KEVEX-265883 format. One record per atom (N, C-alpha, C): residue number from 0; residue in one letter; y, x, z. Coordinates in steps of 0.2 Angstrom, whole numbers, always signed. Each point is the difference from the previous one (the first is absolute). Example, Ala and Ser with C-alpha at 12.3 -4.5 7.8 and 13.67 -1.06 7.14 Angstrom:
<node 0; "A"; <-28; +66; +39>>
<node 0; "A"; <+6; -4; +0>>
<node 0; "A"; <+6; +4; +0>>
<node 1; "S"; <+5; -2; -4>>
<node 1; "S"; <+6; +4; +1>>
<node 1; "S"; <+5; -4; +3>>
***
This chain:
<node 0; "M"; <-323; -403; +8>>
<node 0; "M"; <+4; -5; -6>>
<node 0; "M"; <+6; +1; +4>>
<node 1; "S"; <+6; +0; -6>>
<node 1; "S"; <+7; +0; +3>>
<node 1; "S"; <+2; -8; +1>>
<node 2; "P"; <+6; -1; +4>>
<node 2; "P"; <+1; -6; -1>>
<node 2; "P"; <+2; -3; -6>>
<node 3; "L"; <+3; +3; -7>>
<node 3; "L"; <+2; -3; -5>>
<node 3; "L"; <-6; -3; -3>>
<node 4; "T"; <-5; +4; +0>>
<node 4; "T"; <-5; -1; -3>>
<node 4; "T"; <-6; -5; +2>>
<node 5; "S"; <+2; -1; +7>>
<node 5; "S"; <-4; -9; +3>>
<node 5; "S"; <+6; -4; -2>>
<node 6; "Q"; <+4; +0; -3>>
<node 6; "Q"; <+5; -4; -1>>
<node 6; "Q"; <+1; -4; -7>>
<node 7; "I"; <-4; +6; -4>>
<node 7; "I"; <+1; -2; -7>>
<node 7; "I"; <-5; -6; -2>>
<node 8; "G"; <-5; -1; +3>>
<node 8; "G"; <-5; -7; +0>>
<node 8; "G"; <+3; -5; +1>>
<node 9; "P"; <+4; -1; +8>>
<node 9; "P"; <+4; -7; +0>>
<node 9; "P"; <+5; -1; -4>>
<node 10; "F"; <+3; +4; -2>>
<node 10; "F"; <+7; +0; -5>>
<node 10; "F"; <-3; -3; -7>>
<node 11; "A"; <-6; +2; -2>>
<node 11; "A"; <-4; -1; -6>>
<node 11; "A"; <-1; -8; +0>>
<node 12; "V"; <-2; -1; +6>>
<node 12; "V"; <-2; -8; +2>>
<node 12; "V"; <+7; -4; +0>>
<node 13; "I"; <+5; +2; +3>>
<node 13; "I"; <+6; -4; -1>>
<node 13; "I"; <+4; -1; -6>>
<node 14; "Y"; <-2; +6; -3>>
<node 14; "Y"; <+2; +0; -8>>
<node 14; "Y"; <-4; -3; -5>>
<node 15; "E"; <-6; -3; +3>>
<node 15; "E"; <-4; -4; -5>>
<node 15; "E"; <+0; -6; +2>>
<node 16; "I"; <+2; -1; +7>>
<node 16; "I"; <+2; -8; +0>>
<node 16; "I"; <+8; -2; -2>>
<node 17; "W"; <+3; +4; -1>>
<node 17; "W"; <+7; -1; -2>>
<node 17; "W"; <+0; -2; -8>>
<node 18; "R"; <-6; +5; -2>>
<node 18; "R"; <+3; +0; -8>>
<node 18; "R"; <-5; -5; -2>>
<node 19; "T"; <-7; -4; +2>>
<node 19; "T"; <-3; -5; +0>>
<node 19; "T"; <+2; -7; +3>>
<node 20; "S"; <+3; +1; +4>>
<node 20; "S"; <+1; -6; +5>>
<node 20; "S"; <-6; -3; +3>>
<node 21; "A"; <-5; +4; +0>>
<node 21; "A"; <-6; -2; +3>>
<node 21; "A"; <-3; +3; +6>>
<node 22; "P"; <-5; -4; +4>>
<node 22; "P"; <-3; +4; +7>>
<node 22; "P"; <-2; +4; -3>>
<node 23; "A"; <+0; +7; +4>>
<node 23; "A"; <-3; +6; -1>>
<node 23; "A"; <-8; -1; +1>>
<node 24; "R"; <-1; +5; -4>>
<node 24; "R"; <-8; +0; -1>>
<node 24; "R"; <-4; +4; +5>>
<node 25; "S"; <-5; +0; +1>>
<node 25; "S"; <-3; +8; +4>>
<node 25; "S"; <+2; +6; -3>>
<node 26; "S"; <+1; +1; -5>>
<node 26; "S"; <+2; +8; -4>>
<node 26; "S"; <+5; -3; -5>>
<node 27; "A"; <+6; +4; +1>>
<node 27; "A"; <+6; +0; -6>>
<node 27; "A"; <-1; +6; -4>>
<node 28; "P"; <+2; +0; -6>>
<node 28; "P"; <+0; +6; -5>>
<node 28; "P"; <+8; +1; +3>>
<node 29; "V"; <-2; +9; -1>>
<node 29; "V"; <+6; +5; +3>>
<node 29; "V"; <+2; +0; -7>>
<node 30; "P"; <+7; -1; -2>>
<node 30; "P"; <+3; +2; -6>>
<node 30; "P"; <+3; +7; +0>>
<node 31; "I"; <+0; +4; -5>>
<node 31; "I"; <-1; +7; +0>>
<node 31; "I"; <+7; +2; +3>>
<node 32; "W"; <+6; -4; -3>>
<node 32; "W"; <+6; +2; +1>>
<node 32; "W"; <+0; +0; +9>>
<node 33; "I"; <-4; -4; +4>>
<node 33; "I"; <+1; +1; +8>>
<node 33; "I"; <-3; +6; +1>>
<node 34; "L"; <-5; +3; -3>>
<node 34; "L"; <-4; +7; +1>>
<node 34; "L"; <+6; +4; -1>>
<node 35; "V"; <+3; +1; -5>>
<node 35; "V"; <+4; +4; -1>>
<node 35; "V"; <+6; +0; +3>>
<node 36; "F"; <+3; -5; +3>>
<node 36; "F"; <+5; +0; +5>>
<node 36; "F"; <-1; +3; +8>>
<node 37; "G"; <-8; -2; +1>>
<node 37; "G"; <-2; +3; +6>>
<node 37; "G"; <-1; +8; +0>>
<node 38; "G"; <-3; +1; -7>>
<node 38; "G"; <+1; +7; -1>>
<node 38; "G"; <+5; +3; +0>>
<node 39; "A"; <+6; -1; -2>>
<node 39; "A"; <+7; +2; -1>>
<node 39; "A"; <+2; +1; +7>>
<node 40; "W"; <-1; -5; +3>>
<node 40; "W"; <+3; -2; +7>>
<node 40; "W"; <-5; +6; +5>>
<node 41; "I"; <-5; +1; +0>>
<node 41; "I"; <-3; +6; +3>>
<node 41; "I"; <+3; +6; -3>>
<node 42; "V"; <+0; +2; -5>>
<node 42; "V"; <+3; +5; -3>>
<node 42; "V"; <+5; +2; +4>>
<node 43; "M"; <+6; -5; +0>>
<node 43; "M"; <+7; +0; +3>>
<node 43; "M"; <-1; +3; +6>>
<node 44; "C"; <-4; -5; +4>>
<node 44; "C"; <+0; +2; +6>>
<node 44; "C"; <-3; +6; +2>>
<node 45; "V"; <-5; +3; -2>>
<node 45; "V"; <-3; +8; +1>>
<node 45; "V"; <+6; +5; -2>>
<node 46; "S"; <+4; -1; -5>>
<node 46; "S"; <+4; +4; -3>>
<node 46; "S"; <+7; +3; +6>>
<node 47; "R"; <+0; -8; +1>>
<node 47; "R"; <+7; -1; +6>>
<node 47; "R"; <-3; +4; +7>>
<node 48; "V"; <-6; +0; +1>>
<node 48; "V"; <-3; +3; +7>>
<node 48; "V"; <-1; +7; -2>>
<node 49; "V"; <-1; +4; -5>>
<node 49; "V"; <-1; +5; -2>>
<node 49; "V"; <+7; +3; +0>>
<node 50; "T"; <+4; -4; -3>>
<node 50; "T"; <+8; +3; +0>>
<node 50; "T"; <+3; +1; +5>>
<node 51; "R"; <-2; -4; +8>>
<node 51; "R"; <+2; +1; +4>>
<node 51; "R"; <-3; +6; +5>>
<node 52; "L"; <-5; +1; -3>>
<node 52; "L"; <-5; +6; +6>>
<node 52; "L"; <+2; +6; -4>>
<node 53; "T"; <+3; +0; -6>>
<node 53; "T"; <+1; +6; -3>>
<node 53; "T"; <+7; +1; +2>>
<node 54; "R"; <+4; -3; +0>>
<node 54; "R"; <+7; +2; +5>>
<node 54; "R"; <-1; +0; +6>>
<node 55; "A"; <-5; -3; +4>>
<node 55; "A"; <+1; +4; +7>>
<node 55; "A"; <-3; +5; +0>>
<node 56; "A"; <-7; +3; -4>>
<node 56; "A"; <-1; +6; +1>>
<node 56; "A"; <+4; +5; -2>>
<node 57; "A"; <+6; -1; -6>>
<node 57; "A"; <+4; +5; -2>>
<node 57; "A"; <+6; +0; +4>>
<node 58; "S"; <+2; -4; +5>>
<node 58; "S"; <+6; +2; +2>>
<node 58; "S"; <-2; +2; +8>>
<node 59; "P"; <+5; +4; +0>>
<node 59; "P"; <-1; +5; +7>>
<node 59; "P"; <+2; -4; +7>>
<node 60; "R"; <-5; +0; +4>>
<node 60; "R"; <+2; -4; +6>>
<node 60; "R"; <+2; +3; +5>>
<node 61; "P"; <+6; -3; +4>>
<node 61; "P"; <+2; +3; +4>>
<node 61; "P"; <-4; +2; +7>>
<node 62; "S"; <+2; +4; +2>>
<node 62; "S"; <-5; +0; +8>>
<node 62; "S"; <+1; -5; +4>>
<node 63; "P"; <-5; -4; +4>>
<node 63; "P"; <+0; -4; +4>>
<node 63; "P"; <+3; +2; +6>>
<node 64; "Y"; <+0; +6; +2>>
<node 64; "Y"; <+2; +3; +6>>
<node 64; "Y"; <+6; +6; -3>>
<node 65; "P"; <+6; -2; +0>>
<node 65; "P"; <+4; +4; -3>>
<node 65; "P"; <+2; +5; +7>>
<node 66; "L"; <+0; -2; +5>>
<node 66; "L"; <+3; +4; +6>>
<node 66; "L"; <-6; +4; +2>>
<node 67; "L"; <-6; -2; -2>>
<node 67; "L"; <-6; +5; +3>>
<node 67; "L"; <-1; +4; -5>>
<node 68; "A"; <+2; +0; -6>>
<node 68; "A"; <+1; +7; -5>>
<node 68; "A"; <+4; +4; +2>>
<node 69; "D"; <+6; -3; +2>>
<node 69; "D"; <+6; +6; +3>>
<node 69; "D"; <-2; +3; +6>>
<node 70; "V"; <-2; -4; +4>>
<node 70; "V"; <-3; +3; +5>>
<node 70; "V"; <-5; +6; +0>>
<node 71; "R"; <-5; +1; -6>>
<node 71; "R"; <-5; +3; +0>>
<node 71; "R"; <+4; +5; -4>>
<node 72; "S"; <+3; +0; -4>>
<node 72; "S"; <+5; +6; -4>>
<node 72; "S"; <+3; +4; +5>>
<node 73; "Y"; <+4; -3; +6>>
<node 73; "Y"; <+3; +3; +3>>
<node 73; "Y"; <-5; +3; +4>>
<node 74; "G"; <-4; -2; +4>>
<node 74; "G"; <-5; +4; +3>>
<node 74; "G"; <-2; +6; -4>>
<node 75; "Y"; <-3; -1; -7>>
<node 75; "Y"; <-1; +4; -3>>
<node 75; "Y"; <+4; +7; -2>>
<node 76; "N"; <+5; -3; -1>>
<node 76; "N"; <+7; +6; +1>>
<node 76; "N"; <-1; +3; +7>>
<node 77; "I"; <+1; -4; +6>>
<node 77; "I"; <+1; +4; +5>>
<node 77; "I"; <-7; +7; +0>>
<node 78; "M"; <-5; -4; -1>>
<node 78; "M"; <-6; +5; +0>>
<node 78; "M"; <+0; +6; -4>>
<node 79; "C"; <+4; -2; -5>>
<node 79; "C"; <+1; +7; -7>>
<node 79; "C"; <+5; +5; +6>>
<node 80; "V"; <+6; -4; +3>>
<node 80; "V"; <+4; +6; +2>>
<node 80; "V"; <-3; +3; +4>>
<node 81; "R"; <-5; -3; +7>>
<node 81; "R"; <-3; +4; +3>>
<node 81; "R"; <-4; +5; -2>>
<node 82; "R"; <-4; -1; -7>>
<node 82; "R"; <-5; +6; -1>>
<node 82; "R"; <+5; +6; -1>>
<node 83; "R"; <+7; -3; -3>>
<node 83; "R"; <+4; +6; -3>>
<node 83; "R"; <+0; +4; +8>>
<node 84; "E"; <+3; -3; +5>>
<node 84; "E"; <+0; +3; +4>>
<node 84; "E"; <-3; +5; +3>>
<node 85; "E"; <-7; -4; +1>>
<node 85; "E"; <-5; +5; +3>>
<node 85; "E"; <-3; +5; -5>>
<node 86; "R"; <+3; -1; -7>>
<node 86; "R"; <-2; +8; -3>>
<node 86; "R"; <+6; +5; +0>>
<node 87; "S"; <+5; -2; +2>>
<node 87; "S"; <+7; +6; +0>>
<node 87; "S"; <-1; +2; +7>>
***
């Protein structure tokens, strides 16, 4: 269960106490608008997470070790030059 869904019940009780000005009963009815608000909130949070994940997956990440990448390419170039020299 998500944290939001476990908070709808207490929010419904608080709303019922505010609406009736009476002590809370063992169970309070949950108005439809609270459920709609909770559902809309979940949809908004999920779409935000999906948007962030999509942006992170689509953006090219720089190498965490740029110097290592340069050293590897330098070593590869030296190896290619040596092989050319050996062939000639």
